[in-house]
TORKOLZA-908682 format. One record per residue (C-alpha): y, z, x; residue in three letters; residue number from 1. Coordinates in steps of 0.5 Angstrom, whole numbers. Each point is the difference from the previous one (the first is absolute). Last residue first. Example, Ala and Ser with C-alpha at 12.3 -4.5 7.8 and 13.67 -1.06 7.14 Angstrom:
+-------+-------+-------+-----+-----+
:    c2 :    c3 :    c1 : res :   n :
+-------+-------+-------+-----+-----+
:    -2 :    14 :    27 : SER :   2 :
:    -7 :     2 :    -2 : ALA :   1 :
+-------+-------+-------+-----+-----+
This chain:
+-------+-------+-------+-----+-----+
:    c2 :    c3 :    c1 : res :   n :
+-------+-------+-------+-----+-----+
:    10 :     5 :   -14 : GLN : 348 :
:    -8 :     3 :     2 : ALA : 347 :
:    -3 :    -2 :    -8 : GLU : 346 :
:     4 :    -5 :    -5 : ALA : 345 :
:     3 :     5 :    -4 : ASP : 344 :
:     6 :    -4 :    -2 : ASP : 343 :
:    -5 :    -7 :    -1 : GLY : 342 :
:     0 :    -4 :     5 : TRP : 341 :
:     2 :    -7 :     2 : LYS : 340 :
:    -2 :    -5 :     6 : THR : 339 :
:     4 :    -6 :     1 : GLU : 338 :
:    -4 :     0 :     7 : MET : 337 :
:     6 :    -1 :     3 : LEU : 336 :
:     4 :     5 :    -4 : TYR : 335 :
:    -5 :     5 :    -1 : ASP : 334 :
:     0 :     0 :     9 : VAL : 333 :
:     7 :     1 :     0 : ALA : 332 :
:     0 :     5 :    -5 : LYS : 331 :
:    -6 :     4 :     4 : GLN : 330 :
:     4 :    -1 :     6 : ALA : 329 :
:     6 :     3 :    -2 : ALA : 328 :
:    -4 :     7 :    -4 : SER : 327 :
:    -2 :     0 :     8 : SER : 326 :
:     6 :     0 :     3 : ALA : 325 :
:     3 :     5 :    -5 : ARG : 324 :
:    -7 :     5 :     1 : PHE : 323 :
:     1 :     0 :     7 : LEU : 322 :
:     7 :     1 :     1 : TYR : 321 :
:     1 :     5 :    -5 : ASN : 320 :
:    -5 :     3 :     5 : HIS : 319 :
:     4 :     0 :     6 : GLY : 318 :
:     6 :     4 :    -3 : ASP : 317 :
:     1 :     4 :     6 : LYS : 316 :
:    -2 :    -6 :     6 : GLU : 315 :
:    -7 :     0 :     2 : LYS : 314 :
:    -2 :    -5 :    -5 : LEU : 313 :
:     5 :    -5 :     3 : ARG : 312 :
:    -4 :     2 :     8 : ASN : 311 :
:    -6 :    -2 :    -3 : ALA : 310 :
:     2 :    -6 :    -4 : TRP : 309 :
:     3 :    -3 :     7 : THR : 308 :
:    -6 :     2 :     4 : GLN : 307 :
:    -5 :    -4 :    -4 : ILE : 306 :
:     5 :    -6 :    -1 : TYR : 305 :
:     1 :    -1 :     8 : SER : 304 :
:    -8 :     0 :     1 : ALA : 303 :
:    -1 :    -5 :    -7 : HIS : 302 :
:     4 :    -5 :     4 : ASN : 301 :
:    -5 :    -5 :    -1 : GLU : 300 :
:    -1 :     2 :    -6 : LEU : 299 :
:    -8 :     1 :    -1 : ASP : 298 :
:    -3 :    -1 :    -7 : ILE : 297 :
:    -7 :     0 :     0 : GLN : 296 :
:    -5 :    -2 :    -5 : PRO : 295 :
:     4 :    -5 :    -5 : ILE : 294 :
:    -3 :     2 :    -7 : GLY : 293 :
:     7 :    -3 :    -3 : MET : 292 :
:     1 :     7 :    -3 : TYR : 291 :
:     0 :     3 :     6 : ALA : 290 :
:     4 :    -5 :     3 : SER : 289 :
:     4 :     1 :    -5 : LEU : 288 :
:     1 :     7 :     1 : MET : 287 :
:     0 :    -1 :     8 : ALA : 286 :
:     6 :    -4 :    -1 : SER : 285 :
:     4 :     4 :    -6 : GLY : 284 :
:    -2 :     6 :     5 : MET : 283 :
:     3 :    -4 :     6 : GLU : 282 :
:     7 :    -2 :    -3 : ALA : 281 :
:     1 :     7 :    -3 : VAL : 280 :
:    -1 :     3 :     6 : LEU : 279 :
:     6 :    -5 :     3 : GLU : 278 :
:     4 :     0 :    -6 : GLU : 277 :
:     0 :     8 :     2 : ARG : 276 :
:     3 :    -1 :     7 : ALA : 275 :
:     4 :    -4 :    -2 : TYR : 274 :
:     3 :     5 :    -4 : GLY : 273 :
:     0 :     4 :     5 : LEU : 272 :
:     3 :    -4 :     5 : SER : 271 :
:    -2 :    -2 :     7 : GLY : 270 :
:     1 :    -9 :    -3 : PHE : 269 :
:     7 :     0 :    -4 : GLY : 268 :
:    -2 :     1 :    -8 : GLU : 267 :
:     0 :    -6 :    -5 : ASP : 266 :
:    -7 :     2 :    -3 : ILE : 265 :
:     3 :     5 :    -6 : ASP : 264 :
:    -5 :    -1 :    -5 : ARG : 263 :
:     2 :    -5 :    -5 : ASP : 262 :
:    -7 :    -2 :    -3 : LEU : 261 :
:     2 :    -8 :    -1 : ARG : 260 :
:     7 :    -3 :     0 : SER : 259 :
:     2 :     6 :     4 : PRO : 258 :
:    -5 :    -2 :     6 : HIS : 257 :
:    -6 :     6 :     0 : GLY : 256 :
:    -6 :    -6 :    -2 : THR : 255 :
:     1 :    -3 :     7 : TRP : 254 :
:    -1 :     7 :     4 : HIS : 253 :
:    -7 :    -1 :    -4 : THR : 252 :
:     0 :    -7 :     3 : VAL : 251 :
:     1 :     1 :     7 : GLU : 250 :
:    -5 :     6 :     0 : HIS : 249 :
:    -5 :    -6 :    -4 : LEU : 248 :
:     1 :    -5 :     6 : ILE : 247 :
:    -1 :     5 :     5 : THR : 246 :
:    -7 :     1 :    -3 : ALA : 245 :
:    -2 :    -6 :     0 : VAL : 244 :
:     2 :    -2 :     7 : ARG : 243 :
:    -4 :     7 :     2 : GLY : 242 :
:    -6 :    -3 :    -4 : GLU : 241 :
:     1 :    -7 :     4 : ALA : 240 :
:     0 :     4 :     7 : SER : 239 :
:     4 :     0 :     6 : LYS : 238 :
:     6 :    -3 :    -3 : PHE : 237 :
:     5 :    -5 :     3 : ALA : 236 :
:    -6 :    -6 :    -2 : GLU : 235 :
:     1 :     0 :    -7 : LEU : 234 :
:     8 :    -1 :     0 : VAL : 233 :
:     4 :     6 :     0 : PRO : 232 :
:     3 :     3 :    -7 : VAL : 231 :
:     7 :    -1 :    -3 : GLN : 230 :
:     0 :     2 :    -7 : VAL : 229 :
:     7 :    -1 :    -4 : TYR : 228 :
:     6 :     2 :    -4 : ASP : 227 :
:     6 :    -2 :     4 : GLN : 226 :
:     4 :     7 :     0 : ARG : 225 :
:    -7 :     4 :     0 : TYR : 224 :
:    -4 :    -4 :     5 : ASN : 223 :
:    -7 :     2 :     1 : PHE : 222 :
:    -3 :     1 :     7 : PHE : 221 :
:    -5 :    -3 :     4 : ALA : 220 :
:     1 :    -1 :     8 : ARG : 219 :
:    -1 :    -5 :     5 : ASP : 218 :
:     3 :    -7 :    -3 : GLY : 217 :
:    -4 :    -4 :    -6 : GLY : 216 :
:    -2 :     0 :    -8 : GLU : 215 :
:     4 :     0 :    -6 : ARG : 214 :
:    -1 :     3 :    -6 : TYR : 213 :
:     4 :     0 :    -6 : ASP : 212 :
:    -3 :     4 :    -5 : VAL : 211 :
:    -2 :    -4 :    -6 : GLY : 210 :
:    -3 :     7 :    -4 : HIS : 209 :
:    -6 :    -5 :    -1 : ALA : 208 :
:     0 :    -3 :     7 : GLU : 207 :
:     0 :     7 :     4 : VAL : 206 :
:    -7 :     2 :    -4 : LEU : 205 :
:    -3 :    -7 :     2 : ALA : 204 :
:     2 :     1 :     7 : MET : 203 :
:    -3 :     7 :     0 : THR : 202 :
:    -7 :    -3 :    -4 : ASP : 201 :
:    -1 :    -6 :     5 : HIS : 200 :
:     1 :     4 :     6 : GLU : 199 :
:    -4 :     5 :    -3 : TRP : 198 :
:    -6 :    -6 :    -2 : ASP : 197 :
:     2 :    -2 :     8 : THR : 196 :
:    -2 :     7 :     2 : ILE : 195 :
:    -8 :    -2 :    -2 : ASP : 194 :
:    -3 :     4 :    -4 : ARG : 193 :
:    -6 :     4 :     1 : PRO : 192 :
:    -6 :     1 :    -5 : GLU : 191 :
:    -3 :     6 :     1 : ASN : 190 :
:     3 :     1 :    -8 : ASP : 189 :
:    -4 :    -6 :    -2 : THR : 188 :
:    -7 :     5 :     1 : ALA : 187 :
:     2 :     5 :    -4 : LYS : 186 :
:     1 :     7 :     3 : VAL : 185 :
:    -2 :     6 :    -4 : ALA : 184 :
:     5 :     5 :     0 : ARG : 183 :
:    -1 :     7 :     5 : ASP : 182 :
:    -4 :     5 :    -5 : PRO : 181 :
:     4 :     4 :    -3 : LEU : 180 :
:    -2 :     8 :     1 : VAL : 179 :
:     8 :     0 :     1 : THR : 178 :
:     5 :     1 :     7 : GLN : 177 :
:    -2 :    -8 :     1 : ASN : 176 :
:     3 :    -2 :    -6 : ARG : 175 :
:     6 :     3 :     2 : ASN : 174 :
:     3 :     6 :    -4 : PHE : 173 :
:     6 :     1 :    -4 : VAL : 172 :
:     4 :     6 :    -2 : PRO : 171 :
:     7 :    -2 :    -3 : PHE : 170 :
:     8 :     1 :     2 : ALA : 169 :
:     5 :    -1 :    -6 : ARG : 168 :
:     6 :    -2 :     1 : MET : 167 :
:     5 :    -1 :    -6 : LEU : 166 :
:     4 :    -7 :     0 : PRO : 165 :
:     7 :     1 :    -4 : ILE : 164 :
:     1 :    -6 :    -6 : VAL : 163 :
:     7 :     0 :    -2 : LYS : 162 :
:     2 :    -1 :    -7 : PHE : 161 :
:     8 :     1 :    -3 : THR : 160 :
:     2 :     3 :    -7 : GLU : 159 :
:     7 :     0 :    -2 : ASN : 158 :
:     2 :     6 :    -3 : ASP : 157 :
:     9 :    -2 :     2 : ASP : 156 :
:    -1 :     5 :     6 : ASP : 155 :
:    -6 :    -4 :     3 : ASP : 154 :
:    -8 :     3 :    -2 : LYS : 153 :
:    -5 :    -1 :     4 : GLU : 152 :
:    -8 :    -1 :    -1 : THR : 151 :
:    -6 :     1 :     5 : ILE : 150 :
:    -6 :    -5 :     0 : LYS : 149 :
:    -5 :     3 :     6 : LEU : 148 :
:    -4 :    -6 :     3 : PRO : 147 :
:    -6 :     3 :     4 : LYS : 146 :
:     0 :    -1 :     7 : PHE : 145 :
:    -7 :     2 :     3 : LEU : 144 :
:    -2 :     2 :     7 : ILE : 143 :
:    -7 :     0 :     3 : ALA : 142 :
:    -2 :     7 :     2 : PRO : 141 :
:    -7 :     1 :     4 : HIS : 140 :
:    -5 :     4 :    -2 : ALA : 139 :
:    -5 :     4 :     4 : LYS : 138 :
:    -8 :    -1 :     2 : GLU : 137 :
:    -4 :     6 :     1 : GLY : 136 :
:    -6 :    -2 :    -4 : LYS : 135 :
:     1 :    -7 :    -2 : LYS : 134 :
:     4 :    -3 :    -5 : ALA : 133 :
:    -3 :    -2 :    -7 : ALA : 132 :
:    -4 :     5 :    -3 : GLY : 131 :
:    -4 :     0 :    -7 : ILE : 130 :
:    -2 :     8 :    -3 : ALA : 129 :
:    -7 :     1 :     1 : CYS : 128 :
:    -6 :     0 :    -5 : ASN : 127 :
:    -4 :    -5 :     4 : ASP : 126 :
:    -2 :    -4 :    -5 : ASP : 125 :
:     6 :     1 :    -4 : VAL : 124 :
:     5 :    -1 :     5 : ASN : 123 :
:     7 :     1 :    -3 : TRP : 122 :
:     6 :    -3 :     0 : TRP : 121 :
:     8 :     4 :    -2 : TYR : 120 :
:     4 :     0 :    -5 : LYS : 119 :
:     6 :     5 :     0 : ARG : 118 :
:     2 :     3 :    -6 : GLU : 117 :
:     6 :     4 :     0 : LYS : 116 :
:     0 :     9 :    -2 : GLY : 115 :
:     5 :     2 :     5 : SER : 114 :
:    -7 :     4 :     3 : SER : 113 :
:    -3 :    -7 :     0 : THR : 112 :
:    -5 :    -4 :    -5 : VAL : 111 :
:    -6 :    -4 :     2 : SER : 110 :
:    -1 :    -6 :    -2 : THR : 109 :
:    -7 :    -4 :     1 : ARG : 108 :
:    -2 :    -7 :     2 : GLN : 107 :
:    -7 :    -3 :     0 : GLU : 106 :
:    -5 :    -2 :     6 : VAL : 105 :
:    -7 :    -1 :     0 : ASN : 104 :
:    -2 :    -4 :     7 : VAL : 103 :
:    -3 :    -7 :    -1 : GLY : 102 :
:     3 :    -2 :     7 : GLN : 101 :
:     6 :    -4 :    -4 : LYS : 100 :
:     1 :     6 :    -3 : LYS :  99 :
:     1 :     3 :     7 : LEU :  98 :
:     5 :    -5 :     1 : MET :  97 :
:     5 :     1 :    -6 : ARG :  96 :
:     0 :     7 :     2 : ALA :  95 :
:     2 :    -1 :     7 : HIS :  94 :
:     5 :    -4 :    -3 : GLU :  93 :
:     3 :     6 :    -5 : THR :  92 :
:     1 :     5 :     5 : GLN :  91 :
:     3 :    -5 :     5 : TRP :  90 :
:     5 :    -1 :    -6 : GLN :  89 :
:    -1 :     7 :     0 : LYS :  88 :
:     1 :     2 :     7 : TYR :  87 :
:     8 :    -5 :    -1 : THR :  86 :
:    -2 :    -7 :     5 : GLY :  85 :
:     1 :    -2 :     6 : TRP :  84 :
:    -3 :    -8 :     2 : GLU :  83 :
:     1 :    -3 :     8 : ASN :  82 :
:    -6 :     2 :     2 : SER :  81 :
:    -2 :     1 :     8 : LYS :  80 :
:     3 :     7 :     1 : TYR :  79 :
:     2 :     2 :     6 : GLU :  78 :
:     4 :     7 :    -2 : GLN :  77 :
:     6 :    -3 :     4 : ALA :  76 :
:    -1 :    -7 :    -2 : MET :  75 :
:    -1 :     2 :    -7 : ALA :  74 :
:     5 :     4 :    -1 : ILE :  73 :
:     5 :    -5 :     3 : PHE :  72 :
:    -2 :    -5 :    -5 : SER :  71 :
:     1 :     5 :    -5 : LEU :  70 :
:     8 :     1 :     2 : TRP :  69 :
:     1 :    -7 :     1 : MET :  68 :
:    -2 :    -3 :    -6 : VAL :  67 :
:     2 :     7 :    -3 : ASN :  66 :
:     8 :    -1 :     1 : CYS :  65 :
:     0 :    -6 :    -4 : GLY :  64 :
:    -7 :    -1 :    -5 : ARG :  63 :
:    -7 :     0 :     0 : TYR :  62 :
:    -3 :    -5 :    -3 : PHE :  61 :
:    -4 :     1 :    -7 : ARG :  60 :
:    -7 :    -1 :     1 : GLY :  59 :
:    -2 :     4 :    -7 : THR :  58 :
:    -5 :     4 :     4 : VAL :  57 :
:     0 :     0 :     8 : GLY :  56 :
:     8 :     0 :    -1 : ASN :  55 :
:     3 :    -4 :     5 : HIS :  54 :
:     3 :     0 :     7 : PRO :  53 :
:     2 :    -7 :     3 : LEU :  52 :
:    -5 :    -5 :     4 : ASN :  51 :
:    -3 :    -1 :    -6 : SER :  50 :
:    -7 :    -1 :    -4 : ARG :  49 :
:    -4 :     3 :     6 : GLU :  48 :
:    -3 :    -6 :     4 : HIS :  47 :
:     5 :     2 :     7 : GLN :  46 :
:    -3 :     6 :     2 : THR :  45 :
:     4 :     6 :     0 : TRP :  44 :
:     4 :     3 :     5 : PRO :  43 :
:     6 :    -4 :    -1 : ARG :  42 :
:     5 :    -1 :     6 : THR :  41 :
:     6 :     0 :    -6 : TRP :  40 :
:     2 :     7 :     1 : ALA :  39 :
:     1 :    -1 :     7 : SER :  38 :
:    -2 :     5 :     6 : GLU :  37 :
:     4 :     1 :     6 : GLY :  36 :
:    -1 :     8 :     1 : LYS :  35 :
:     8 :     0 :    -3 : GLU :  34 :
:    -2 :    -3 :    -5 : LEU :  33 :
:    -6 :     5 :    -2 : LEU :  32 :
:     5 :     5 :     0 : LYS :  31 :
:     6 :    -3 :    -3 : ILE :  30 :
:    -5 :    -1 :    -6 : VAL :  29 :
:    -2 :     7 :    -1 : GLY :  28 :
:     8 :     2 :     1 : ASP :  27 :
:     1 :    -4 :    -6 : THR :  26 :
:    -5 :     3 :    -4 : VAL :  25 :
:     2 :     7 :     1 : GLU :  24 :
:     8 :    -3 :    -1 : GLN :  23 :
:    -2 :    -4 :    -7 : ARG :  22 :
:    -3 :     7 :    -2 : PHE :  21 :
:     5 :     6 :     2 : LEU :  20 :
:     5 :    -6 :    -3 : ASP :  19 :
:    -4 :     1 :    -8 : ARG :  18 :
:     0 :     7 :     2 : GLN :  17 :
:     7 :     1 :     1 : ALA :  16 :
:     2 :    -5 :    -6 : LYS :  15 :
:    -3 :     4 :    -4 : THR :  14 :
:    -7 :    -2 :    -5 : LYS :  13 :
:    -4 :    -2 :     5 : LEU :  12 :
:    -6 :     4 :     0 : SER :  11 :
:    -5 :     0 :     6 : ARG :  10 :
:    -6 :    -4 :     4 : MET :   9 :
:     1 :     2 :     7 : LYS :   8 :
:     1 :    -4 :     6 : VAL :   7 :
:    -3 :    -1 :     7 : ALA :   6 :
:     0 :    -6 :     3 : ILE :   5 :
:    -3 :     3 :     7 : GLY :   4 :
:    -4 :    -6 :     1 : GLY :   3 :
:    -7 :     3 :    -1 : GLN :   2 :
:     2 :     3 :    -5 : MET :   1 :
+-------+-------+-------+-----+-----+
């Protein structure tokens, strides 16, 4: 891979295997961070349906750590699309395209050596199986957590239930790795939105949640004890986009208050807890901006964040740090966007 990210598809049945996979993902992220790269400097065109990585067939957003991970992969490989899917999904999409072109296509079934049936698409006209990925292209691992429900009994034989998230990796290909053409661009997709639209959407989000929002001073912050967000006035920012991203960053902090998602955010500057919460807030800001279609995210102190992330991720438990921060950021975004997801939602 061009960006130095090399993560193998592997079994994740044991804790050691899961830790190794997390570490490989984290090492790849560190390499790009040390080059000064940001997962949010998106390589794809603005006309895509969303700036977030999503499944090109189902339209579902990838979530959690996959948002950062697949964005980094796209950047490292210089993919121009943010659409992903399994080989089978892209094969079905290719078959659908051939049908529209008048090609005689049918679905067939084969039986594996283990006796399991496998369905695939066949090009009857050319007498060959329908492919999906280009020759030489390899899948990238995406991450899925499936809930495992466990029943436990106490000394009095009373049953209690708990859910353990079971980590799984599954192979996905970017649309640019497949034989499918780039998605067609609609004329309306190229119509630019004015920054005032994004400001309006951002402030509507702030107002919808009743955030105590204030402007003034020379720094942006969330006051944990008095529960309010403060951001400098518009004229203090180098760009309107930076101001919107900063507001979303502080509003992500706001979700961590004990009355809401109750994260450990009341820790001093320079502490590990402080650094983790800053990562959560920037990832949350980036995800929210991507949902809203804001084309560029550039917090004015972004360089210091990058160095903080890289240093923290190198520590012994850095792989857990990245995944936990990603999960916390996703929960913050779900809270603000009032999004509800099933237990098996992609990219937890």
